[in-house]
Wavefront OBJ file of the C-alpha trace (Angstrom):
o trace
v 214.002 112.746 56.999
v 214.818 110.945 60.242
v 214.652 113.925 62.591
v 212.424 116.822 61.475
v 212.944 120.373 62.707
v 210.234 120.863 65.331
v 210.586 124.637 65.407
v 208.549 125.004 62.190
v 205.852 122.404 62.800
v 202.892 121.884 60.512
v 200.778 120.039 63.077
v 200.816 118.588 66.577
v 198.200 115.900 67.171
v 197.605 114.372 70.586
v 197.155 110.614 70.890
v 196.616 107.971 73.531
v 197.467 104.360 72.855
v 197.379 101.225 74.951
v 198.321 97.571 74.966
v 197.748 94.554 77.215
v 200.523 92.093 76.269
v 199.296 88.497 76.301
v 202.821 87.095 76.564
v 206.038 87.758 78.432
v 208.054 88.389 75.260
v 209.120 91.847 74.095
v 205.860 93.085 72.766
v 205.601 96.495 71.430
v 206.797 99.052 69.198
v 203.224 100.233 69.803
v 200.878 99.814 66.816
v 197.898 99.773 68.999
v 195.906 97.242 67.037
v 195.125 94.866 69.869
v 197.936 92.456 69.037
v 201.068 91.771 71.034
v 203.415 92.616 68.184
v 202.944 96.307 67.711
v 204.587 99.019 65.634
v 203.194 102.423 66.498
v 205.236 104.718 68.677
v 207.628 104.548 65.753
v 206.647 107.702 63.854
v 205.863 107.905 60.163
v 208.497 109.373 57.843
v 208.983 113.096 58.404
v 207.452 113.082 61.894
v 208.617 112.767 65.486
v 206.611 111.514 68.461
v 206.907 113.232 71.821
v 206.075 110.667 74.496
v 204.391 112.631 77.270
v 203.481 109.801 79.618
v 203.516 106.048 80.031
v 201.463 104.484 82.815
v 201.511 100.777 83.667
v 198.534 99.296 85.529
v 198.435 95.881 87.167
v 194.896 94.487 87.107
v 195.712 91.238 88.888
v 196.001 90.145 92.511
v 199.763 89.581 92.314
v 202.747 91.840 91.668
v 204.136 91.806 88.109
v 207.368 93.181 86.632
v 207.344 95.836 83.895
v 210.139 96.871 81.544
v 210.076 99.608 78.903
v 212.857 100.383 76.439
v 213.636 102.722 73.580
v 215.131 100.732 70.696
v 217.782 102.198 68.426
v 215.904 101.043 65.299
v 212.287 100.833 64.151
v 210.136 97.752 64.848
v 212.085 96.800 68.001
v 215.343 96.517 66.103
v 218.799 97.486 67.244
v 219.746 97.923 70.887
v 217.276 98.280 73.760
v 217.914 101.238 76.085
v 215.716 100.743 79.147
v 213.858 103.606 80.781
v 212.326 101.114 83.235
v 213.678 97.637 83.914
v 211.864 94.897 85.798
v 210.045 97.290 88.106
v 207.573 95.458 90.301
v 204.061 96.856 89.923
v 202.060 95.874 93.024
v 198.741 94.064 92.730
v 195.854 96.342 91.715
v 198.157 99.367 91.392
v 199.621 101.670 88.757
v 203.115 102.948 88.028
v 203.848 106.241 86.261
v 206.966 105.480 84.236
v 207.197 108.842 82.462
v 205.215 112.064 82.633
v 205.490 115.605 81.265
v 208.591 116.235 83.396
v 210.422 113.262 81.870
v 208.987 113.219 78.340
v 211.175 112.070 75.453
v 211.178 112.002 71.652
v 211.037 109.001 69.335
v 212.112 109.483 65.734
v 211.187 107.374 62.713
v 214.313 105.244 63.118
v 213.524 104.298 66.738
v 210.802 102.355 68.559
v 209.478 101.715 72.055
v 208.940 98.226 73.439
v 207.552 96.749 76.640
v 208.041 93.473 78.468
v 205.592 92.169 81.052
v 206.850 89.707 83.622
v 203.396 88.100 83.786
v 201.242 87.533 80.703
v 197.990 89.558 80.561
v 198.677 91.238 83.914
v 199.865 94.713 82.911
v 198.197 97.355 80.782
v 200.474 100.004 79.257
v 198.940 103.371 78.323
v 200.958 106.001 76.452
v 200.023 109.612 75.789
v 202.008 111.175 72.960
v 202.095 113.969 70.412
v 202.669 113.335 66.718
v 204.659 116.324 65.428
v 205.006 117.047 61.703
l 1 2 3 4 5 6 7 8 9 10 11 12 13 14 15 16 17 18 19 20 21 22 23 24 25 26 27 28 29 30 31 32 33 34 35 36 37 38 39 40 41 42 43 44 45 46 47 48 49 50 51 52 53 54 55 56 57 58 59 60 61 62 63 64 65 66 67 68 69 70 71 72 73 74 75 76 77 78 79 80 81 82 83 84 85 86 87 88 89 90 91 92 93 94 95 96 97 98 99 100 101 102 103 104 105 106 107 108 109 110 111 112 113 114 115 116 117 118 119 120 121 122 123 124 125 126 127 128 129 130 131 132
């Protein structure tokens, strides 16, 4: 079931996940396990994730570019559709990419990936609901 009916939900569980990419390559489909190749904002079968917010924080003394995309397939497969593309995050600052007013859904056949313009400079934090 790639897109469950969310009118008759069984559960809604809130989650927060984060990643600090150590490279400048595409590095997440968010399996927040501390690595740079992640697979987590891709929901399990029969679920959908509602992404409530994504915040990018720059913890360095120089500006760094951030990109975030929804991919048309799981595990960063398919086509990348950017919701943020090479946005400069100033030194020691944060950028709210999405919040409750711009939330979006990710189904089991999609994924979310990030690209940092500078390795180990940007921390990405996502708040999301797992709906089954």
